[in-house]
N, C-alpha and C positions, 0 to 999 in steps of 0.2 A: 493588473490582475494576472497572475501566472496561470497557465493552463495545466491540466492534469498530465503527468508523465511518470513513467516507471524508470527507476534507476537501479541497476544491479551491480553489486560488487563481486568480482571474481578473484579467485586465487588458484593458480595452476589449472585453469580451465573449468573450475567448478564454482558455481554460484554460492557465495558464503552468506549473503544477505541481500535483501531488496527493499526498496522503499517506493511506495506509490504516492507521489505528491498529488494532492487534490487542489482544485482551484482555490487560490487565496491571494491576498494582497501581499506584495513584496515586503519582506522583512518580518512577517508574522512568525512567531515562534510557538512551540508547544508549551502549554501550561500544565497539562496533565495527560496521562496515558492510561487507557483502559485495555483489558484483555478483550480481544474480539473473538477468540476461539481458534483452535487448529493452528497455532503458531502465528497468529496475526494479532498485532496490537494496534490500537487506534489512537492517534495523537489528536488533541483538541487544543485550540487557542484559548486565550483567557476568557473569551465570551462564550465558550462551549461549542464553537463550530469545528467540525472535523477538518483537519488539514492534511492528514496523511495516514497511510497504513504501513506499519513495519512488518516485513515478512522475515521472521527470525531464522527459519530454515526453509528457504525457497523450494528445495527439492521435495519437501513434505507437504507443501501447500498447493492446492489445485485452483484452477480458474473458478470452479464452482464454489470453493471455500471463500475466495476473495469476493465473488459476486454476492454471496449470502451476507457477508459483513457489509458490503456497500449498500445492499438493499435495507439492512437494519438501520443504517445511519442516514438513509435518505439520499444516497448518491446513485447516479446511473451505473449500470453494469459495465464491466470492461468488455470490449470486443476481443475476439480471439487474436486479432493482429496486434492489439496492445499488449497481450500476454505472450506474444511470440518469443521474446528474449528468454523466457523461462520454460519453453516447451520441451527442451531436451536436456534439462539439468538433472 
């Protein structure tokens, strides 16, 4: 089982996209994607379990936005230190 982590893609010092990987079994892939609101998309595996959040425009998404989506899908909130890579984008 992989733990939750945030991956950020940068270009010329600016965050272009980010992906919050949720705990999941290694090798699981997204079977569908739903809009989470405020530039956040939720990826689900074939069984309907959320496996990640796509942040399409990280500079427009707040920690509160992400935590609202996480609460809606039954996942624990992100701590500020987990969000730290996106604090100054």
